[in-house]
TIPA-191320 format. One record per residue (C-alpha): chain; x, y, z. Coordinates in pm, whole numbers. Example, Ala and Ser with C-alpha at 12.3 -4.5 7.8 and 13.67 -1.06 7.14 Angstrom:
! residues 2
["A", [1230, -450, 780]]
["A", [1367, -106, 714]]
***
This chain:
! residues 304
["A", [10846, 16793, 5485]]
["A", [11060, 17032, 5689]]
["A", [11412, 16830, 5758]]
["A", [11407, 16692, 6089]]
["A", [11763, 16786, 6094]]
["A", [11634, 17125, 6178]]
["A", [11581, 16971, 6563]]
["A", [11812, 16952, 6813]]
["A", [11819, 16655, 7042]]
["A", [11878, 16294, 7072]]
["A", [11817, 16042, 6770]]
["A", [11563, 15781, 6860]]
["A", [11488, 15467, 6678]]
["A", [11161, 15280, 6753]]
["A", [11091, 14941, 6649]]
["A", [10756, 14731, 6611]]
["A", [10422, 14777, 6453]]
["A", [10062, 14897, 6480]]
["A", [9943, 15138, 6744]]
["A", [10204, 15026, 6988]]
["A", [10480, 15153, 6784]]
["A", [10252, 15469, 6687]]
["A", [10244, 15533, 7084]]
["A", [10616, 15510, 7120]]
["A", [10651, 15750, 6848]]
["A", [10399, 15991, 6987]]
["A", [10614, 15982, 7306]]
["A", [10938, 16030, 7112]]
["A", [10775, 16356, 6945]]
["A", [10810, 16507, 7290]]
["A", [11180, 16477, 7365]]
["A", [11369, 16357, 7054]]
["A", [11573, 16528, 6803]]
["A", [11536, 16289, 6513]]
["A", [11285, 15982, 6509]]
["A", [11312, 15668, 6314]]
["A", [11016, 15413, 6309]]
["A", [11171, 15079, 6200]]
["A", [10812, 14882, 6102]]
["A", [10743, 14508, 6061]]
["A", [10668, 14388, 5686]]
["A", [10491, 14061, 5826]]
["A", [10131, 14195, 5832]]
["A", [9871, 14009, 5637]]
["A", [9552, 14070, 5756]]
["A", [9268, 14335, 5694]]
["A", [9327, 14611, 5457]]
["A", [9679, 14544, 5436]]
["A", [9640, 14195, 5366]]
["A", [9426, 14231, 5097]]
["A", [9637, 14483, 4931]]
["A", [9950, 14251, 4993]]
["A", [9795, 13965, 4808]]
["A", [9593, 14143, 4536]]
["A", [9885, 14408, 4415]]
["A", [10191, 14212, 4555]]
["A", [10287, 14497, 4734]]
["A", [10458, 14561, 5118]]
["A", [10179, 14549, 5362]]
["A", [10100, 14941, 5414]]
["A", [9865, 14950, 5715]]
["A", [10148, 14982, 6007]]
["A", [10379, 15209, 5789]]
["A", [10040, 15448, 5775]]
["A", [9959, 15442, 6136]]
["A", [10338, 15562, 6207]]
["A", [10327, 15837, 5976]]
["A", [10005, 15986, 6120]]
["A", [10164, 15944, 6465]]
["A", [10442, 16160, 6344]]
["A", [10225, 16393, 6130]]
["A", [10212, 16754, 6151]]
["A", [9933, 16834, 5933]]
["A", [9651, 16693, 6157]]
["A", [9412, 16778, 5850]]
["A", [9558, 16536, 5613]]
["A", [9643, 16269, 5906]]
["A", [9231, 16266, 5958]]
["A", [9198, 16236, 5588]]
["A", [9451, 15931, 5549]]
["A", [9270, 15762, 5849]]
["A", [8957, 15753, 5667]]
["A", [8812, 15395, 5670]]
["A", [8551, 15320, 5380]]
["A", [8233, 15087, 5456]]
["A", [8050, 14921, 5224]]
["A", [8106, 14829, 4836]]
["A", [8443, 14730, 4667]]
["A", [8618, 14935, 4918]]
["A", [8504, 14812, 5234]]
["A", [8743, 14814, 5522]]
["A", [9022, 14967, 5331]]
["A", [9192, 15285, 5479]]
["A", [9234, 15571, 5245]]
["A", [9614, 15588, 5312]]
["A", [9669, 15249, 5263]]
["A", [9515, 15300, 4910]]
["A", [9730, 15629, 4844]]
["A", [10026, 15423, 4964]]
["A", [9938, 15120, 4723]]
["A", [9851, 15416, 4433]]
["A", [10208, 15599, 4505]]
["A", [10385, 15257, 4502]]
["A", [10264, 15170, 4132]]
["A", [10305, 15535, 4026]]
["A", [10660, 15558, 4142]]
["A", [10748, 15192, 4125]]
["A", [10897, 15176, 4489]]
["A", [10737, 15128, 4807]]
["A", [10993, 15343, 5008]]
["A", [10969, 15648, 4769]]
["A", [10572, 15601, 4807]]
["A", [10623, 15614, 5187]]
["A", [10850, 15921, 5147]]
["A", [10568, 16111, 4935]]
["A", [10324, 16071, 5199]]
["A", [10527, 16164, 5455]]
["A", [10582, 16479, 5272]]
["A", [10227, 16542, 5239]]
["A", [10154, 16461, 5617]]
["A", [10472, 16661, 5740]]
["A", [10581, 16402, 5944]]
["A", [10829, 16474, 6216]]
["A", [11053, 16197, 6148]]
["A", [11115, 15875, 5924]]
["A", [10919, 15555, 5885]]
["A", [11155, 15260, 5751]]
["A", [11008, 14924, 5659]]
["A", [11200, 14664, 5848]]
["A", [11286, 14476, 5555]]
["A", [11317, 14533, 5184]]
["A", [11041, 14283, 5106]]
["A", [10729, 14152, 5287]]
["A", [10813, 13851, 5512]]
["A", [10564, 13562, 5612]]
["A", [10541, 13514, 6015]]
["A", [10574, 13146, 6149]]
["A", [10515, 13025, 6482]]
["A", [10582, 12731, 6699]]
["A", [10254, 12749, 6912]]
["A", [10249, 12448, 7189]]
["A", [10447, 12214, 6914]]
["A", [10221, 12322, 6634]]
["A", [10390, 12500, 6328]]
["A", [10133, 12798, 6233]]
["A", [10201, 13067, 5965]]
["A", [10081, 13406, 5866]]
["A", [10077, 13718, 6126]]
["A", [9658, 13668, 6178]]
["A", [9662, 13284, 6237]]
["A", [9929, 13359, 6530]]
["A", [9768, 13620, 6688]]
["A", [9442, 13432, 6676]]
["A", [9627, 13091, 6810]]
["A", [9483, 12994, 7137]]
["A", [9790, 12781, 7245]]
["A", [10112, 12967, 7402]]
["A", [10333, 13086, 7147]]
["A", [10670, 12936, 7203]]
["A", [10877, 13091, 6937]]
["A", [10832, 13271, 6611]]
["A", [11054, 13351, 6308]]
["A", [11004, 13485, 5925]]
["A", [11048, 13376, 5596]]
["A", [11247, 13442, 5426]]
["A", [11501, 13351, 5708]]
["A", [11757, 13571, 5542]]
["A", [11534, 13860, 5469]]
["A", [11753, 14185, 5409]]
["A", [11707, 14480, 5649]]
["A", [11638, 14835, 5512]]
["A", [11955, 14996, 5474]]
["A", [11808, 15353, 5655]]
["A", [11734, 15116, 5948]]
["A", [12068, 15007, 5974]]
["A", [12228, 15351, 5954]]
["A", [11971, 15470, 6219]]
["A", [12032, 15215, 6480]]
["A", [12439, 15284, 6424]]
["A", [12370, 15683, 6534]]
["A", [12095, 15622, 6773]]
["A", [12130, 15763, 7104]]
["A", [11846, 15548, 7218]]
["A", [11641, 15194, 7096]]
["A", [11295, 15182, 7169]]
["A", [11117, 14826, 7151]]
["A", [10769, 14928, 7154]]
["A", [10470, 14817, 7312]]
["A", [10198, 14636, 7108]]
["A", [10167, 14269, 6966]]
["A", [10462, 14099, 7109]]
["A", [10499, 13816, 6905]]
["A", [10332, 13933, 6578]]
["A", [10487, 14315, 6542]]
["A", [10771, 14374, 6790]]
["A", [10924, 13994, 6740]]
["A", [10924, 13968, 6359]]
["A", [11133, 14294, 6344]]
["A", [11422, 14133, 6577]]
["A", [11380, 13812, 6380]]
["A", [11568, 14003, 6090]]
["A", [11924, 13902, 6161]]
["A", [12069, 14219, 6038]]
["A", [11830, 14443, 6255]]
["A", [11940, 14229, 6548]]
["A", [12281, 14282, 6517]]
["A", [12263, 14643, 6447]]
["A", [12041, 14688, 6758]]
["A", [12290, 14475, 6970]]
["A", [12560, 14694, 6831]]
["A", [12382, 15056, 6872]]
["A", [12564, 15300, 7092]]
["A", [12216, 15392, 7212]]
["A", [12062, 15266, 7531]]
["A", [11815, 14970, 7444]]
["A", [11465, 15016, 7613]]
["A", [11180, 14791, 7603]]
["A", [10813, 14916, 7692]]
["A", [10628, 14657, 7832]]
["A", [10217, 14621, 7755]]
["A", [9992, 14732, 8003]]
["A", [9810, 14397, 7997]]
["A", [9753, 14075, 7787]]
["A", [9663, 14064, 7442]]
["A", [9419, 13804, 7435]]
["A", [9476, 13506, 7308]]
["A", [9833, 13591, 7166]]
["A", [9986, 13671, 7543]]
["A", [9722, 13554, 7749]]
["A", [9909, 13430, 8088]]
["A", [10214, 13636, 8035]]
["A", [10380, 13821, 8280]]
["A", [10578, 14139, 8240]]
["A", [10902, 13921, 8287]]
["A", [10764, 13691, 7999]]
["A", [10782, 13986, 7747]]
["A", [11144, 14054, 7841]]
["A", [11217, 13680, 7849]]
["A", [11065, 13641, 7511]]
["A", [11270, 13943, 7347]]
["A", [11602, 13791, 7493]]
["A", [11532, 13433, 7410]]
["A", [11480, 13551, 7056]]
["A", [11843, 13638, 7013]]
["A", [11874, 13996, 7110]]
["A", [12180, 14049, 7360]]
["A", [12051, 14304, 7553]]
["A", [11784, 14513, 7674]]
["A", [11918, 14800, 7892]]
["A", [11594, 14887, 8052]]
["A", [11257, 14750, 8115]]
["A", [10991, 15012, 8134]]
["A", [10652, 14897, 8273]]
["A", [10369, 15043, 8459]]
["A", [10371, 15050, 8828]]
["A", [10137, 14834, 9011]]
["A", [9973, 14736, 8648]]
["A", [9809, 14414, 8528]]
["A", [10128, 14238, 8424]]
["A", [10312, 14109, 8701]]
["A", [10699, 14213, 8705]]
["A", [10957, 14075, 8937]]
["A", [11218, 14350, 8957]]
["A", [11489, 14108, 9054]]
["A", [11422, 13882, 8759]]
["A", [11450, 14147, 8518]]
["A", [11781, 14249, 8674]]
["A", [11906, 13870, 8639]]
["A", [11870, 13920, 8247]]
["A", [12106, 14227, 8253]]
["A", [11813, 14469, 8258]]
["A", [11728, 14760, 8473]]
["A", [11369, 14747, 8585]]
["A", [11187, 15083, 8548]]
["A", [10825, 15078, 8716]]
["A", [10654, 15419, 8620]]
["A", [10291, 15548, 8562]]
["A", [10298, 15558, 8201]]
["A", [9952, 15443, 8133]]
["A", [9647, 15695, 8049]]
["A", [9382, 15741, 8316]]
["A", [9151, 15434, 8198]]
["A", [9495, 15220, 8193]]
["A", [9429, 15071, 7809]]
["A", [9724, 15282, 7676]]
["A", [10018, 15432, 7733]]
["A", [9989, 15815, 7786]]
["A", [10230, 15999, 7557]]
["A", [10335, 16263, 7781]]
["A", [10424, 16015, 8088]]
["A", [10606, 15768, 7832]]
["A", [10805, 16055, 7712]]
["A", [10935, 16172, 8053]]
["A", [11046, 15796, 8139]]
["A", [11200, 15774, 7789]]
["A", [11376, 16077, 7811]]
["A", [11514, 15988, 8160]]
["A", [11668, 15697, 8010]]
["A", [11860, 15852, 7732]]
["A", [12234, 15792, 7723]]
["A", [12504, 15557, 7596]]
["A", [12514, 15194, 7763]]
["A", [12700, 15060, 8075]]
["A", [12940, 14877, 7850]]
***
């Protein structure tokens, strides 16, 4: 993998998980000098959940997705994304199995991630949010729900989420990257089951607050049923701040999109509302070029 230090430009750190974080990384590749992805370790579904349970390893799926988003080697990226159908490997992505095999061989998940990043010639660094897997918990209309999949499928209103263990240690590389960031991107995607599990890590939350870079939250384009059904764009911002983050300096949302946003209410939470056309033509995903243009304009130190 070519050293990212060869590129000049701002240092961008993006937090979250899944396809939302991958979308933010594809945008960051267009304007950042160095990129660090800080990935949730709460996933317990699908291929990742099976490997986590069977092999007692961190869930590899979101890490794989981020590495593919940063890959310069398109051919290998396609191979890594291959998903098996039928038989004992049904549902497993090849990249997940590669990370499992590398972890067993190298006896270290972090070294496994680095090895796969080298194969993909990743244009950035992917770091697990915590040094161990965590379990997501949630208050759903007064009922306690445990597990990422269970929370994502809960029909009631998610009021608050947390992680077990509560004192999970943050990965040192994530802390260091946040301390040197020019911009911190809170990625779109699953609000309660991808982004907030990262911010529930106390050390990471404190590092985001202390970062010299501007903190930018990218709002989802629409509701994720049932997880965020009925929520407005303002509710997405409120959820982040109400879970203890001290600041979101800018809040980016799709102009005239499916999620209503009250700019005055955004300002009342100390955030700058940024309405922009950041969706692809179908309105189902963020357009990397459009999002990169907006995020690039929001670079710089905080006003405080």
